[in-house]
N, CA, C and O atoms as a printed pandas DataFrame, in Angstrom:
     atom_number atom_name residue_name chain_id  residue_number  x_coord  y_coord  z_coord
0              1         N          UNK        A               1   41.408 -110.364  -41.201
1              2        CA          UNK        A               1   40.394 -110.981  -42.054
2              3         C          UNK        A               1   41.081 -111.530  -43.307
3              4         O          UNK        A               1   41.967 -110.889  -43.873
4              5         N          UNK        A               2   40.670 -112.693  -43.719
5              6        CA          UNK        A               2   41.196 -113.311  -44.936
6              7         C          UNK        A               2   40.048 -114.044  -45.607
7              8         O          UNK        A               2   39.466 -114.960  -45.025
8              9         N          UNK        A               3   39.724 -113.646  -46.824
9             10        CA          UNK        A               3   38.600 -114.294  -47.498
10            11         C          UNK        A               3   37.321 -114.073  -46.728
11            12         O          UNK        A               3   36.995 -112.946  -46.356
12            13         N          UNK        A               4   36.593 -115.156  -46.487
13            14        CA          UNK        A               4   35.327 -115.080  -45.759
14            15         C          UNK        A               4   35.468 -115.500  -44.304
15            16         O          UNK        A               4   34.491 -115.921  -43.684
16            17         N          UNK        A               5   36.664 -115.391  -43.755
17            18        CA          UNK        A               5   36.829 -115.760  -42.356
18            19         C          UNK        A               5   37.821 -114.848  -41.669
19            20         O          UNK        A               5   38.607 -114.143  -42.302
20            21         N          UNK        A               6   37.756 -114.889  -40.345
21            22        CA          UNK        A               6   38.579 -114.032  -39.502
22            23         C          UNK        A               6   39.612 -114.902  -38.783
23            24         O          UNK        A               6   39.253 -115.727  -37.943
24            25         N          UNK        A               7   40.885 -114.720  -39.110
25            26        CA          UNK        A               7   41.960 -115.501  -38.490
26            27         C          UNK        A               7   41.966 -115.363  -36.976
27            28         O          UNK        A               7   42.303 -116.314  -36.271
28            29         N          UNK        A               8   41.600 -114.199  -36.469
29            30        CA          UNK        A               8   41.600 -113.985  -35.020
30            31         C          UNK        A               8   40.602 -114.903  -34.326
31            32         O          UNK        A               8   40.880 -115.417  -33.243
32            33         N          UNK        A               9   39.448 -115.109  -34.940
33            34        CA          UNK        A               9   38.457 -116.019  -34.366
34            35         C          UNK        A               9   38.990 -117.444  -34.351
35            36         O          UNK        A               9   38.804 -118.168  -33.373
36            37         N          UNK        A              10   39.647 -117.846  -35.425
37            38        CA          UNK        A              10   40.198 -119.202  -35.501
38            39         C          UNK        A              10   41.266 -119.390  -34.432
39            40         O          UNK        A              10   41.292 -120.424  -33.764
40            41         N          UNK        A              11   42.142 -118.413  -34.262
41            42        CA          UNK        A              11   43.174 -118.484  -33.220
42            43         C          UNK        A              11   42.539 -118.537  -31.833
43            44         O          UNK        A              11   43.027 -119.248  -30.955
44            45         N          UNK        A              12   41.458 -117.793  -31.632
45            46        CA          UNK        A              12   40.780 -117.804  -30.339
46            47         C          UNK        A              12   40.188 -119.176  -30.041
47            48         O          UNK        A              12   40.243 -119.643  -28.903
48            49         N          UNK        A              13   39.625 -119.821  -31.050
49            50        CA          UNK        A              13   39.079 -121.164  -30.853
50            51         C          UNK        A              13   40.213 -122.150  -30.591
51            52         O          UNK        A              13   40.087 -123.013  -29.722
52            53         N          UNK        A              14   41.309 -122.038  -31.320
53            54        CA          UNK        A              14   42.450 -122.930  -31.102
54            55         C          UNK        A              14   43.028 -122.773  -29.698
55            56         O          UNK        A              14   43.519 -123.744  -29.122
56            57         N          UNK        A              15   42.978 -121.572  -29.143
57            58        CA          UNK        A              15   43.523 -121.342  -27.803
58            59         C          UNK        A              15   42.516 -121.683  -26.707
59            60         O          UNK        A              15   42.863 -121.697  -25.527
60            61         N          UNK        A              16   41.275 -121.957  -27.092
61            62        CA          UNK        A              16   40.259 -122.324  -26.118
62            63         C          UNK        A              16   39.487 -121.165  -25.529
63            64         O          UNK        A              16   38.689 -121.359  -24.612
64            65         N          UNK        A              17   39.706 -119.971  -26.030
65            66        CA          UNK        A              17   39.001 -118.814  -25.472
66            67         C          UNK        A              17   37.702 -118.493  -26.215
67            68         O          UNK        A              17   37.002 -117.549  -25.852
68            69         N          UNK        A              18   37.376 -119.266  -27.247
69            70        CA          UNK        A              18   36.144 -119.061  -28.009
70            71         C          UNK        A              18   35.640 -120.434  -28.449
71            72         O          UNK        A              18   36.432 -121.314  -28.783
72            73         N          UNK        A              19   34.333 -120.608  -28.447
73            74        CA          UNK        A              19   33.718 -121.870  -28.848
74            75         C          UNK        A              19   33.713 -122.019  -30.365
75            76         O          UNK        A              19   33.656 -121.027  -31.091
76            77         N          UNK        A              20   33.773 -123.248  -30.837
77            78        CA          UNK        A              20   33.664 -123.499  -32.285
78            79         C          UNK        A              20   32.300 -123.062  -32.816
79            80         O          UNK        A              20   32.141 -122.846  -34.017
80            81         N          UNK        A              21   31.313 -122.933  -31.923
81            82        CA          UNK        A              21   29.982 -122.477  -32.341
82            83         C          UNK        A              21   30.020 -121.070  -32.916
83            84         O          UNK        A              21   29.118 -120.677  -33.655
84            85         N          UNK        A              22   31.065 -120.302  -32.582
85            86        CA          UNK        A              22   31.174 -118.922  -33.052
86            87         C          UNK        A              22   31.706 -118.834  -34.474
87            88         O          UNK        A              22   31.732 -117.752  -35.060
88            89         N          UNK        A              23   32.135 -119.974  -35.041
89            90        CA          UNK        A              23   32.731 -119.965  -36.385
90            91         C          UNK        A              23   31.686 -120.190  -37.462
91            92         O          UNK        A              23   30.734 -120.949  -37.281
92            93         N          UNK        A              24   31.886 -119.512  -38.591
93            94        CA          UNK        A              24   31.073 -119.768  -39.767
94            95         C          UNK        A              24   31.579 -121.031  -40.459
95            96         O          UNK        A              24   32.599 -121.582  -40.045
96            97         N          UNK        A              25   30.900 -121.501  -41.494
97            98        CA          UNK        A              25   31.286 -122.740  -42.169
98            99         C          UNK        A              25   32.733 -122.730  -42.697
99           100         O          UNK        A              25   33.462 -123.702  -42.498
100          101         N          UNK        A              26   33.148 -121.661  -43.356
101          102        CA          UNK        A              26   34.508 -121.596  -43.892
102          103         C          UNK        A              26   35.530 -121.507  -42.762
103          104         O          UNK        A              26   36.585 -122.138  -42.821
104          105         N          UNK        A              27   35.214 -120.729  -41.742
105          106        CA          UNK        A              27   36.107 -120.626  -40.586
106          107         C          UNK        A              27   36.253 -121.987  -39.899
107          108         O          UNK        A              27   37.346 -122.360  -39.473
108          109         N          UNK        A              28   35.157 -122.716  -39.796
109          110        CA          UNK        A              28   35.195 -124.033  -39.166
110          111         C          UNK        A              28   36.104 -124.974  -39.955
111          112         O          UNK        A              28   36.878 -125.725  -39.361
112          113         N          UNK        A              29   36.019 -124.940  -41.272
113          114        CA          UNK        A              29   36.879 -125.792  -42.103
114          115         C          UNK        A              29   38.353 -125.465  -41.883
115          116         O          UNK        A              29   39.183 -126.366  -41.765
116          117         N          UNK        A              30   38.673 -124.180  -41.829
117          118        CA          UNK        A              30   40.061 -123.753  -41.599
118          119         C          UNK        A              30   40.499 -124.149  -40.193
119          120         O          UNK        A              30   41.617 -124.632  -40.011
120          121         N          UNK        A              31   39.634 -123.952  -39.192
121          122        CA          UNK        A              31   39.949 -124.348  -37.826
122          123         C          UNK        A              31   40.193 -125.845  -37.735
123          124         O          UNK        A              31   41.150 -126.279  -37.093
124          125         N          UNK        A              32   39.337 -126.642  -38.372
125          126        CA          UNK        A              32   39.458 -128.090  -38.285
126          127         C          UNK        A              32   40.796 -128.573  -38.846
127          128         O          UNK        A              32   41.423 -129.468  -38.277
128          129         N          UNK        A              33   41.227 -127.990  -39.945
129          130        CA          UNK        A              33   42.523 -128.351  -40.523
130          131         C          UNK        A              33   43.658 -127.959  -39.570
131          132         O          UNK        A              33   44.576 -128.745  -39.339
132          133         N          UNK        A              34   43.594 -126.753  -39.025
133          134        CA          UNK        A              34   44.636 -126.298  -38.095
134          135         C          UNK        A              34   44.629 -127.132  -36.821
135          136         O          UNK        A              34   45.691 -127.446  -36.284
136          137         N          UNK        A              35   43.445 -127.495  -36.329
137          138        CA          UNK        A              35   43.330 -128.314  -35.126
138          139         C          UNK        A              35   43.951 -129.688  -35.355
139          140         O          UNK        A              35   44.662 -130.204  -34.492
140          141         N          UNK        A              36   43.683 -130.278  -36.516
141          142        CA          UNK        A              36   44.260 -131.575  -36.848
142          143         C          UNK        A              36   45.777 -131.526  -36.868
143          144         O          UNK        A              36   46.440 -132.431  -36.361
144          145         N          UNK        A              37   46.323 -130.474  -37.449
145          146        CA          UNK        A              37   47.781 -130.307  -37.485
146          147         C          UNK        A              37   48.342 -130.142  -36.075
147          148         O          UNK        A              37   49.376 -130.718  -35.736
148          149         N          UNK        A              38   47.650 -129.350  -35.262
149          150        CA          UNK        A              38   48.111 -129.107  -33.893
150          151         C          UNK        A              38   48.075 -130.387  -33.072
151          152         O          UNK        A              38   49.000 -130.648  -32.302
152          153         N          UNK        A              39   47.039 -131.182  -33.217
153          154        CA          UNK        A              39   46.897 -132.414  -32.452
154          155         C          UNK        A              39   47.862 -133.499  -32.925
155          156         O          UNK        A              39   48.177 -134.411  -32.161
156          157         N          UNK        A              40   48.331 -133.419  -34.150
157          158        CA          UNK        A              40   49.253 -134.426  -34.685
158          159         C          UNK        A              40   50.672 -134.249  -34.159
159          160         O          UNK        A              40   51.509 -135.137  -34.316
160          161         N          UNK        A              41   50.942 -133.123  -33.546
161          162        CA          UNK        A              41   52.287 -132.833  -33.043
162          163         C          UNK        A              41   52.234 -132.736  -31.523
163          164         O          UNK        A              41   51.680 -131.780  -30.981
164          165         N          UNK        A              42   52.816 -133.736  -30.821
165          166        CA          UNK        A              42   52.776 -133.670  -29.356
166          167         C          UNK        A              42   53.639 -132.538  -28.817
167          168         O          UNK        A              42   54.672 -132.198  -29.395
168          169         N          UNK        A              43   53.210 -131.966  -27.717
169          170        CA          UNK        A              43   53.980 -130.917  -27.054
170          171         C          UNK        A              43   55.182 -131.555  -26.362
171          172         O          UNK        A              43   55.189 -132.764  -26.129
172          173         N          UNK        A              44   56.191 -130.762  -26.034
173          174        CA          UNK        A              44   57.323 -131.308  -25.269
174          175         C          UNK        A              44   56.870 -131.929  -23.938
175          176         O          UNK        A              44   57.434 -132.927  -23.490
176          177         N          UNK        A              45   55.851 -131.332  -23.313
177          178        CA          UNK        A              45   55.329 -131.879  -22.063
178          179         C          UNK        A              45   54.704 -133.257  -22.282
179          180         O          UNK        A              45   54.908 -134.167  -21.478
180          181         N          UNK        A              46   53.950 -133.412  -23.361
181          182        CA          UNK        A              46   53.342 -134.708  -23.658
182          183         C          UNK        A              46   54.412 -135.747  -23.963
183          184         O          UNK        A              46   54.316 -136.886  -23.506
184          185         N          UNK        A              47   55.428 -135.367  -24.729
185          186        CA          UNK        A              47   56.507 -136.303  -25.033
186          187         C          UNK        A              47   57.217 -136.746  -23.760
187          188         O          UNK        A              47   57.516 -137.930  -23.605
188          189         N          UNK        A              48   57.490 -135.819  -22.847
189          190        CA          UNK        A              48   58.152 -136.159  -21.587
190          191         C          UNK        A              48   57.266 -137.070  -20.737
191          192         O          UNK        A              48   57.756 -138.029  -20.142
192          193         N          UNK        A              49   55.981 -136.779  -20.678
193          194        CA          UNK        A              49   55.039 -137.586  -19.901
194          195         C          UNK        A              49   55.046 -139.024  -20.389
195          196         O          UNK        A              49   55.155 -139.949  -19.583
196          197         N          UNK        A              50   54.932 -139.228  -21.700
197          198        CA          UNK        A              50   54.861 -140.585  -22.230
198          199         C          UNK        A              50   56.207 -141.287  -22.193
199          200         O          UNK        A              50   56.255 -142.509  -22.060
200          201         N          UNK        A              51   57.295 -140.550  -22.305
201          202        CA          UNK        A              51   58.624 -141.153  -22.144
202          203         C          UNK        A              51   58.776 -141.693  -20.731
203          204         O          UNK        A              51   59.322 -142.779  -20.540
204          205         N          UNK        A              52   58.298 -140.946  -19.737
205          206        CA          UNK        A              52   58.368 -141.404  -18.353
206          207         C          UNK        A              52   57.488 -142.632  -18.146
207          208         O          UNK        A              52   57.889 -143.558  -17.441
208          209         N          UNK        A              53   56.318 -142.659  -18.735
209          210        CA          UNK        A              53   55.444 -143.839  -18.623
210          211         C          UNK        A              53   56.124 -145.057  -19.230
211          212         O          UNK        A              53   56.060 -146.147  -18.661
212          213         N          UNK        A              54   56.778 -144.889  -20.387
213          214        CA          UNK        A              54   57.492 -146.012  -20.999
214          215         C          UNK        A              54   58.625 -146.471  -20.085
215          216         O          UNK        A              54   58.826 -147.670  -19.890
216          217         N          UNK        A              55   59.360 -145.518  -19.528
217          218        CA          UNK        A              55   60.481 -145.841  -18.651
218          219         C          UNK        A              55   60.011 -146.653  -17.447
219          220         O          UNK        A              55   60.712 -147.557  -16.991
220          221         N          UNK        A              56   58.843 -146.335  -16.942
221          222        CA          UNK        A              56   58.296 -147.032  -15.780
222          223         C          UNK        A              56   57.561 -148.320  -16.143
223          224         O          UNK        A              56   57.032 -149.005  -15.267
224          225         N          UNK        A              57   57.529 -148.648  -17.434
225          226        CA          UNK        A              57   56.830 -149.861  -17.861
226          227         C          UNK        A              57   55.333 -149.714  -17.919
227          228         O          UNK        A              57   54.604 -150.702  -17.832
228          229         N          UNK        A              58   54.868 -148.503  -18.063
229          230        CA          UNK        A              58   53.421 -148.257  -18.085
230          231         C          UNK        A              58   52.883 -147.952  -19.477
231          232         O          UNK        A              58   51.710 -147.613  -19.631
232          233         N          UNK        A              59   53.732 -148.071  -20.484
233          234        CA          UNK        A              59   53.274 -147.824  -21.852
234          235         C          UNK        A              59   52.466 -148.992  -22.374
235          236         O          UNK        A              59   52.819 -150.147  -22.135
236          237         N          UNK        A              60   51.390 -148.710  -23.080
237          238        CA          UNK        A              60   50.533 -149.739  -23.647
238          239         C          UNK        A              60   50.244 -149.361  -25.092
239          240         O          UNK        A              60   50.107 -148.182  -25.419
240          241         N          UNK        A              61   50.152 -150.366  -25.952
241          242        CA          UNK        A              61   49.830 -150.114  -27.347
242          243         C          UNK        A              61   49.269 -151.370  -27.988
243          244         O          UNK        A              61   48.911 -152.323  -27.296
244          245         N          UNK        A              62   49.192 -151.368  -29.315
245          246        CA          UNK        A              62   48.698 -152.519  -30.058
246          247         C          UNK        A              62   49.802 -153.066  -30.945
247          248         O          UNK        A              62   50.557 -152.311  -31.558
248          249         N          UNK        A              63   49.885 -154.405  -31.005
249          250        CA          UNK        A              63   50.823 -155.039  -31.916
250          251         C          UNK        A              63   50.231 -154.978  -33.326
251          252         O          UNK        A              63   49.090 -154.555  -33.513
252          253         N          UNK        A              64   51.019 -155.406  -34.311
253          254        CA          UNK        A              64   50.505 -155.448  -35.689
254          255         C          UNK        A              64   49.315 -156.388  -35.806
255          256         O          UNK        A              64   48.486 -156.233  -36.702
256          257         N          UNK        A              65   49.225 -157.369  -34.901
257          258        CA          UNK        A              65   48.113 -158.328  -34.909
258          259         C          UNK        A              65   46.900 -157.806  -34.144
259          260         O          UNK        A              65   45.872 -158.480  -34.081
260          261         N          UNK        A              66   47.011 -156.603  -33.560
261          262        CA          UNK        A              66   45.896 -156.014  -32.834
262          263         C          UNK        A              66   45.813 -156.431  -31.378
263          264         O          UNK        A              66   44.805 -156.183  -30.717
264          265         N          UNK        A              67   46.876 -157.070  -30.868
265          266        CA          UNK        A              67   46.901 -157.487  -29.468
266          267         C          UNK        A              67   47.480 -156.374  -28.604
267          268         O          UNK        A              67   48.342 -155.617  -29.051
268          269         N          UNK        A              68   47.006 -156.279  -27.370
269          270        CA          UNK        A              68   47.529 -155.284  -26.434
270          271         C          UNK        A              68   48.932 -155.708  -26.007
271          272         O          UNK        A              68   49.155 -156.854  -25.616
272          273         N          UNK        A              69   49.869 -154.771  -26.087
273          274        CA          UNK        A              69   51.246 -155.028  -25.641
274          275         C          UNK        A              69   51.609 -153.964  -24.618
275          276         O          UNK        A              69   51.131 -152.832  -24.681
276          277         N          UNK        A              70   52.458 -154.345  -23.680
277          278        CA          UNK        A              70   52.902 -153.430  -22.639
278          279         C          UNK        A              70   54.401 -153.205  -22.766
279          280         O          UNK        A              70   55.152 -154.107  -23.136
280          281         N          UNK        A              71   54.815 -152.001  -22.458
281          282        CA          UNK        A              71   56.237 -151.666  -22.427
282          283         C          UNK        A              71   56.868 -152.381  -21.242
283          284         O          UNK        A              71   56.280 -152.431  -20.162
284          285         N          UNK        A              72   58.053 -152.930  -21.436
285          286        CA          UNK        A              72   58.683 -153.642  -20.338
286          287         C          UNK        A              72   59.324 -152.687  -19.346
287          288         O          UNK        A              72   59.406 -152.996  -18.157
288          289         N          UNK        A              73   59.776 -151.540  -19.810
289          290        CA          UNK        A              73   60.333 -150.540  -18.911
290          291         C          UNK        A              73   61.718 -150.901  -18.405
291          292         O          UNK        A              73   62.251 -151.977  -18.677
292          293         N          UNK        A              74   62.270 -149.973  -17.670
293          294        CA          UNK        A              74   63.584 -150.145  -17.051
294          295         C          UNK        A              74   63.379 -150.004  -15.554
295          296         O          UNK        A              74   62.888 -148.968  -15.105
296          297         N          UNK        A              75   63.746 -151.033  -14.748
297          298        CA          UNK        A              75   63.507 -150.946  -13.300
298          299         C          UNK        A              75   64.240 -149.816  -12.643
299          300         O          UNK        A              75   64.127 -149.629  -11.431
């Protein structure tokens, strides 16, 4: 317990074993910040997946002008 929230509940929600509905307002705020940080950092598996898509020419994104661009890839 820390302040008006329970770290264990926040960790349970982050791991997917508890719904966000179980959090109080302060716990939800702490969870949301932690969730944002977690989502901003890709896992090694996600990095490998997208590297392979780029290698195969399947990467897609937006140019600075807002146009769809495709990765050319390596045959």
